[in-house]
C-alpha positions, -999 to +999 in steps of 0.1 A: -184-493+659-187-457+642-173-457+604-153-431+594-161-399+599-151-367+587-155-331+592-166-312+555-166-278+561-192-269+592-211-308+590-197-343+592-203-371+579-199-411+576-180-433+551-184-478+556-189-503+531-210-529+541-207-563+516-183-541+495-213-517+493-204-479+503-231-454+525-220-421+525-236-390+540-244-361+556-246-364+597-263-328+593-241-321+627-209-301+636-209-320+670-182-344+662-198-373+695-229-366+688-221-378+642-203-408+657-235-417+678-258-411+642-234-431+621-232-459+645-270-455+637-272-458+602-245-484+602-265-507+633-302-497+608-280-508+581-271-544+595-301-549+603-318-546+570-294-573+559-302-598+583-340-590+578-346-575+609-371-538+615-353-503+605-380-480+597-352-457+576-345-462+540-307-461+531-288-450+497-252-464+488-228-450+470-195-452+449-176-422+451-171-386+472-185-359+446 
């Protein structure tokens, strides 16, 4: 289920879209498998939020890479 993850510098970053909204950020790890797990967890939490299911984390959307 993982979206795009890319190694940028020392850490992996996730980048995916849900319903036309882009979400991106650092996984704060240099371990690819852990980064994939983090990205999957973030995406699952966002989908839970979309369907009014409980989640404890707030995420921000972004329109482009800086």
